[in-house]
N, C-alpha and C positions, 0 to 999 in steps of 0.2 A: 062684773065678771071680767076677768082677764081674757085677752085675745088669745085663743088656743094656738094660732099660727105662730106666735111669738114663743111658745113653750116647746115647739117641736123642732129639734135639730137633727139633721141627718147628714152624714158625711157624703161629700159630693160623689165619691166613687160608689157609694151604696145607692144613691138617688139615681145615678146613671144606670147602674145594673137593673134597678127596678123598672125604669122606664123602658129599658131595651126588652126586658122580659114581657111587659105589658104589650108592646108592639108585636112581638113574636107571637104572643097568644092570640092576636087577631089576624095573623096571616102574613104579616111583614117578614121578609127574609131576615136572617140573623144579622148579616152584614149591614143591611139598611136600617134595621132596628138600633144597631149600635151607633151608626151615624146620626140618626134622629136623636137619640138619647144624649149623645155627646153635645149636640147643638142646643138642645133644650136645656141641659145642665148648664152649659156655658152661659146661655141667656140668663138663668137665675142667678149665677155667680157674678154676672156683670150688672145685676140690677134691673134687668129687662124681664121682670117676672110675668108679664103678659105673653111672653114667648116661651115660658118654661113649663115646669110640671103643672102649673095652674091649668093649663090647656089640655093635659092628658085625658081627662074624662070625656071632654068634648071631641077630641081626636078619635078615641076608641068608639064612641057613639057613631060618629060619622063613617068610620070604617065599617062597623057592624051593619049600619043602614045602607051601605052600598054607594056612599057618596064620595068615596076615595078609592082610587085604583091602587091596590097594594102590590101590583106588579106592572108598574107603568113603563112604557117604552119611551123614555125621555130621549128626545132627539132634536137636532137642528133641522128646521124646516127650510130656512133660506139663510144665506150669509154672503157677506162681502168682506172686504179687507178688515174693516173695523166694527162690524156688526154681525149679529146672529140673531135670528128669531127662533126662540126655543119653544118647542111644544112639550108641555110637561105631562101630558096624557092623564090629567087629573090625579097625578100622584101627590104625595105629601109635599107640601111647599119646602120643606127643609131640603129634600133631595133634589128638587127641581132648582132651587137656588144654589145649591152646592154645584150642580152640573153648570148652570149658567155663569156662576162666578169663575169656575175653572176655565170655561170657554172665553169670558171676558179677559182674564189674565193672559190666556194664550194669544188672543187678538191684540191685546195691548203691547205684548212683547214684539210681535211682528209689525203691526201697523202704528204703534206708538199711541193708540187710542182705542177705545172700545165703549 
């Protein structure tokens, strides 16, 4: 029997829209759903399938089960010139990492390290 995954091809733009709709359906804001969907789709396109749509059912189950905060207050708890301790408030890792990455880039521009 052929592997069914090899037979299914979905344009990236359609996959991204599907993922975003799934997150919106479980209470994630539209803007954050689009961000997560874009990052998950990018992971698939780059060959990191373990971080892509493959994880969608697991993420939805965790959100429905209350294990993920769909309205996190992602914030910096403590910081210095070249570091920041980020509290993700149990939000989706994609959103926390985006926030942390943006903070690290900001720190690196001013402190030349982060």
